[in-house]
N, C-alpha and C positions, 0 to 999 in steps of 0.2 A: 587847461588842466581839467582833467576829468573830475566830475563831482564824486565825492565819496558817498558810498552807500549809506543810507540812513540806518542809524542804530535802532535796534529793536526797542520798541516802546515799552517802558516799564511803568507806565501810568495806570491809572485806574481802568482806563478803557481796555488796555492790553490785558490786565488781570481779569477783567470781566469776560473778555473773549476766551481766555484760557479756562476760566471756570465754566464758561458755557460749553466749551468742547468736552471737558471732563464730564459735565452733566449729561451731555448727549451720549457719551460712551457708556456711562453707568446705566442710563435708561435702556440702551440697547442690551447691555448685559443682563439687566433685570428681566427684560422681555424674553431673552433666550433661556434664562434660568426657569421662568414660569413654564415655557414650552417644554423644557427638559423634565420638569416635575410631571407634567401631564403625560408625556411619553412614557416615563418610567412607570406610571400607574396603569398603563395599558398592558395587556398580555403581549408577549413578543410577536405572536403571529398577527396581532391586530395593529401593530405600530406601522405608521405610513412609511412606505418606501417608494416614493415616486421621483420623478425628475426634479421637481422643485426642491424636495428635501435634499436630494443629492447635490443640487447646486448650492444649497445653503450649507451643507456639510463642507463642500469644497471651499466655499468662501470663508467660513469660520476657520477652517484648518489653515487656509492660506494666511489669514490674519493672525494666526497664532493664538486664537481664543480657545483656550483649553483649561478646564478646571477640574482638579482632582481626578484626572485620568478619564473624564467623560468628554465625549465629543458633543459640542453644543451646536444645535441645528436650528434653522428657522423653518417653521411649518408653512406650507403654501397658504396663500390667502383664501383659496377656495375650499379649504378643509371644512369650514363651517357650513358652506353650501352643500358639500357632499353628505355631511351628517344630516342636514336638513331634509335631503331627498331620500333618506333610508326607507325601504319598503316595509310597511306595517301590516299588510294583508287586507282582506275585505272586511268590512263591518257586517254585522248581523243582517242589517237591512239590505246591504248589497248582495249577500249570499242568498237570502230569500228571493230577491229579485231575479238573480241568475238561475236559481233552482226552479223557479216557476216559469222559466222561458220554455217555449214549445219544444225546442231541441232536447233539453234535459228531460222533460216530461216523457217524450217518446222513447228516450234511451232507457229510463227507468222501467217503463212498461215492457220494453223488449227484454230486459234482463230478468224481470219477474216472470215473464212468459217462458223464457228459456229454463229458468229454475224449475218451474212446475212441470214442464215437458220432460226434463231430465229425471225428475223424481218419479213421475208416472211411468216413464220408460223402465227405470230400475225395478219398480213394483211389478210391472208386467213381465219383465224378465224373470224375477224370482218366482212368480206364479207359474210361468211356463216351465221352469226347471222342476218345480214341485210336481206339476201335472205329468210331465214326461218322464220323471224319475221312476224306476221300477218300484212297485209297491212291495213292502215286506210281507212275507207269508205269516199268517197267524200261527203262533206257536201252539203245538198240540198240548192238550192237558195231559200232564204226566204225574204219576204218583211215585212214591219213594222207591218202590222196587224196580221202576223203569230207569232210575237215575244212576245205578251202579250195580256192583256184583253182590251176590249172596254167598255166604260162607257157612258150610255145614259142619257141625260138630256132633257126630252121632254117638261117640263114646267119650263121655266126660273124663273118665279116669285115664284113658289112653292119651287124650289131648293134653291134659294138665301134667302128666308125668308122675314120677314117684313122689309119694307123700301128699298127694292132693287128689282131687276127684269130685269134690262136692260143689254145690251151687255157690256157696260162700267164697270158695277159692276161685271160681270162674270170674268173679268180679275183678280180680286182680289181672286178668288177661284182656280186659276191655280196652286198655290203652294200646295193646298190640293190635287188636282188631281195628281200632281207630286209625292206626298207622297204615293199615292196608286199604283204607278208604272204602271199605265195604259198607253197604247200606243195611244189610240184614244178617242176623245170626239164626240159622236153622238149627234148633237145639233138640237133642234127644233121639228117641223117646226116653222119658225119665219117669213115666207113671208106674204105679205099683202093678205088678203082674206076676203070675206063676206060669211057668212054661206049659203051654198047650192046655191051660185051664181057664176057660172063659169066665167061670164064676169067681175065680181068684184074681181077676183083672179089674182094676178100678182106674178108669181113665181120668178121674177127677182128683186123684190123690198122688202126691209125689212119693216115689220110692224112698224110704228112710235112708237108704244107702247114699242118696244124693243130697238129702236135706229135707227141709220142710216147705210148706206153702209160703211161710213168711220169708224164708231164704229166697224163694223164687220171686216173690213180689219185690224184695230188695234188689234182686238182679235186674228186674224190669225197670225200676227207677234209675239205677245206675247206668243201664244201657241207654235209656232215654236221654240222659244228660250228655251222653257221647254221640247222640243222633244215630244210634244203632237200634233198629227194630228187631224184635224177638219173634220168631216163628216156631211154634211148638209142634214137634212131631208126635202124632197120635196113632201111629201104626200099632195096632193093639197087641198082637202076639209076637213082639220083637225078639223074644228069647226062645221062641219055639220054631218048629219046622215050617209051619204055614202061617204067614203073617196075619191071616184072617180066620184062623181056627178052621173048623170043619164047615163045609158048605151048608150042612143042616143047622148050623148055629148062626148063620148069616143075619137072620132077623134080629137076634139078640145083640149081635155085634153092632148092627146098624143103629139100633136104639141107643146103645152106649155112646157111639160116636156123636149122634145128634145131641144128646144131653151134655156131653163133654164140650162140644163147640160153644154152646150157650154159656156154660159155666166159665170157661177160660176167657171168653170174650169179655165177660163182666170183670174178671180179674185184671185184664188189661193187655193180653197178648195181641200182637199185630197180625197174626196169621197162623195157618196150620199146614202141616205136611202129612200126607199118607203115602206109603210106598206099596209096591207090588200090586197096583190096582188092576192089573190084567187078570188077577186071580179072583176078583170080585164078580159075583153074579149081577148082571145088569149094571155094570160099572158106570157107563155114561149117565144113566138116570140117577144113581146114587151121588155121583160127583156133582151133577147139576143141583140136586137137593142140598148138598152140603155147601155148595157155592152160594146158593140162595140164602142160607142161614148166615153165612159169613158176611155177605154183602148187605143184607138187611140191617145188620148191626151198624156197619159203616162202610162207605164205598172204598175207603183206603185200607181195608182188611184184605188179606191175600190167602188164597188156597193153592197149594202146590201138590201135584200128583206125580208120583214116580212110577215108572214101569221099566222092567228089564228088557222090553221088546226093542228091536231095532228096525221093525217093519213099519214103513211109512203109512201103509193103509191102516194098520192096527192103531198107530199113534193118532191118526186123524179121526178115527172112529171114537176115541176117548175124548177128543177135543170138541167134537161136533156140537153137542148140546149145551156147551158151557161158553161163557165169555169171561175174558180176563183170567182164565185158568193157566197157570204155568205148569208145563209138563216137562219133567226131566226123564231122559231115556238113554238108551245105548245107540241111538241112531248114528251119531258121528263116529262111533267106535268100530264100524264095519271096515275091514281091510279091503283092498290094499291102501296103504297110506301114501298116495301119490297126489300130485297137484290136480290132475284131471279128475280123479275120483272125489276129492274134497270139493271141487267146483260143482260137480254134478249133485252131490248130496245137499250142499247148501242151496243151490238154485232151485232144486226140486222142492225142498222144504218151504222155502220162501214163497215160491209160486203157489204151492198147495194151500198155504195159509194166507195168501194175498199179502205177502210180507213186504210190499213196497211202501208200507206205512201210510196208506190212504185211510180215509175215515172209517171204512168198513173192514179194515185189515185186523188180523189177530196178532197180538203181541207175542213174540217168540221168546223162548229161553234156550240157552246153549250149554250143554255139558256132554261129557262122554259116558256118563252113567247116572243112575239115580242115587248112588251113595259111595261108589268106589273112588280110588285115587287115579289121577291121570297116568301115573307110572304103571298101573295095572293094564292099561290099554294102548298107550302110545310109546313107541320106541324112544329111548333116552335122548337120542340126538334131535328129536322133534318136539321135545317138551317146550322149548322157548317159542317155537313156531306156533304151537297150539295155544299158548298163552296169548300171543299177538292176535291169532285168529278169533278166539272167543271174546276178547275185549273189543274187537272192532267190527263184529257182525251186528246187524240191527236186531236188538233184543237184549235180554238180561243174561249175563254170564253167571253160571253157578259152579262153585268150586267146593271141594272137600278140604278139611284142614290138612295141611302138609303139601298141598299142590303148589303152594308158593315157594317151597324150598326143594321140590323134587323128592318128597318123602316116598320111600318104597314100602309096599305092603309086606307085612310079616306073615309067613305061613310055615307051619310045621309039616314035615313030610307025611302025606297020607291024611292030612286034616284040612278042613276048610280054612279059607283065609281069615285071619284075625285082624282086628284093628291095630295098626302100628302105633307105637309110642311116639309122640311128637318130640322132635329133637331140638329142645330149647338151647342146650349147650352140651359140652362133652360129658357131663355127669349123667345125661340121659342114657348113656350106653349101659347103665346098670341093668336095664330091663330089655336089652337087645342081645342078639346072638353074636355080635362082633363089635370091634372098636369103632368109635365114631370120630371122624375127622372134623376139624372145626369148620371146614367149608361145606359140611353137610348140615350144620346147625343154624338156627335162627340168629344166634349171637354172631357166629362167624360170617354169615352172609350179610348181616346188617352192616358190617364194617367193610364190605367189599362192593365197590361201585359197579363191578361187572357181574355180580351174582344174579341168580335166578330170582331171588327175593327182591332185589333192587329193581329188576325189570318188571316184576309183578306190581310193585308199588307205583312205578311210573305209569304203567299202562292203566292201572286203576284210577289214577289221578286224572289222566287225559280223558278217560271214558266218562268220568263224572262231570267234567266242566266244559267240554267242547260240544257245541250244538250239532255239528255235523256227525259226531259219533253218538250223541245222545238220541237223536231222532232223524238223522239225515237220510236222504235217499241212497239207494244201493245200486251200483251198476258194475257188472262184471266186464273186464277188459280181455280181449284176446291177447295171449302172451305165448312165450316159448314153451317147449315141452317140460312137463313136470312142474310148471309154475301155476300159481293161482293168484290173480291180480284183480283188484276191484277199487272203485272210487266211492267215497262217502262224502256227500255234500248237502248243505242246507242253506237255501236262500242266498244271502250275500255274505255268508260267513266263510271262514277258512276251509278249504277243501283238503281231503286226505286221500292219499293213494297208498294202498297196501299191496306189497309184492312179496309173495312167499315162494321160496324155492324148496320143494320137497325132495329134490334129487341129491345124489351123492357127489355130484360134480358141479363146479361153478359154471355159470352160463349167462349170456346176455339176456336181458329181459324181453326185448323185441315187442314192446307194447304197441297194440293197434287200437284204432278208434272203434268204439262200440256204437252200434246202430241206435241203441237206446239212450246213449249219453247225450244230454242236451248241450247246446252250444255254450251255455254259461258255465258248464263244468268240463269243457274240453281241455285236454292236456296241454300244458305250456311246453316250451322248449327246455326249461330248467325248473327244478323243484328243490326244496330244502329238505335235508335229512333231519328228521325229528329224532329217530332212534333206530338202532339196528339190534337184532337179537344176538349178534356176534360182537363182542367187545373189540375195540380197535378202530372202528370207523370214526371219522371226525364229524361229530354231531354239529348240526347247524350249517354244514357245508352245502354249497349250491352245486347240484349235480345235473349234468346234461342227460336228458332222458334217452337220447339216441345211443349214448355210450354207457348206459346203466348196466352193470354186471353184478351178479350176486354170487356169493360164496356158497359152498355146499351147505344145505339145511339152514340157510340164512333167510330171515324175514326183515323187510324194511317198512318203516312207517314214514311216509313222505308227505309234505304239505306244500300247498301253493295257494295264492290269494284268489279271491273272487275278482273277475274282470267283467265289467258291464258290457 
């Protein structure tokens, strides 16, 4: 008979064994729980995920050891060893030892040498650029009358219109003159005189018709605040037949002029004008003497002489003994009004006065007469063209009131020309022979961007601020028939090309290179359109010079940059 299996022991020994088994299990659970706490405290990316831990996870899961949804794992025994071998970097002593090694010393010296060589190379390059760069030309010393146009008001009453005419009223027109960007107001004559009576002429006293000396001084102060200089016309017999009385009275007149110059300089005028100087005996010597008096008071005082002559030889003889004398004449008013003729007149005058703006050259002035309006000399269709011409030639442009709006001279049949009334608005027609359209008035043209007045203002603005137009060199360019073209340029500033079509038909410019044109001012393939005398052109447009075409009586002001 087979022996029966022994019954499980229930004695103390058996209980002890069971207790011991439970104790071992609990000890293992506690160890796993401690590892679980440590793992939970680590960031997820720092928790160990190795083969050992994977095996532990598998073992625990296989044994069903799971608590509160957490997988209990056993960390590998070598985790403590891995933590113990963590890299902590070099100590200060170790770094100093490595830094002092021969290899690192040589490396540092090589880097330091490269740095200084690079720095010295950049410094040498900068010096080389400065040395090789083209030097800027010294700006010529210029005074106020060389920086913009002069504006003549010969007849105060005609200029101011109905209900005005005195010096006090003229102050109210200074804002208008300021809008024209003119630098000087040529005023008068306004002194007390009796027609053809030298004894009844007092050059140091204001005619009561115009106001008092105090009114004049107040005008001077108001003009000064507007940066407008006042030039006083001292032509003695301005109401008589001969501006200088009789030749036998010339000594008396000369003395009166000399005294008046000193008197008004003390009052504060900025210059003087005398007209019809061709009628003076020994005119060049007298002009030199009066110029001396003016300049001895201050170098920025001006003397203007006017002549009705258009003869270049006579004009040059008046200029010869003087310096910085501005001379207005009828030189440019000689017909025919063609491009070729205008080119000849301008180049002859500039060459005769050494007008290429060298140190010994004479400063020029440009006008079509000593006192008349542009409309009295220039065909109506060429008015805009002549505005562009006068503002862009090297020298000072001089205009009469009304030139900016195309004012026409008023003359009665069989009588000499009279001063026309300035057309401020339609109400000015009260003193004219016919109705006045708004496009003929200052008010109407101020509101029209394509008007003659708007063109005048824009040209005056450019003339006063662009160096190439202020004192730039002047070079004529060969061009098509009835065209007059030239370049104005100064040093490294913007260049300006002026093309004027005096003809009745449109034509291509066909601009050629000038033998006197320096390489730095040579024409580019394309230029920018600054303005046209004919409204409708797209200003600012880039134009191809080879295809440049002008409309009848059109003038263009074009610009192109300096190229080294």
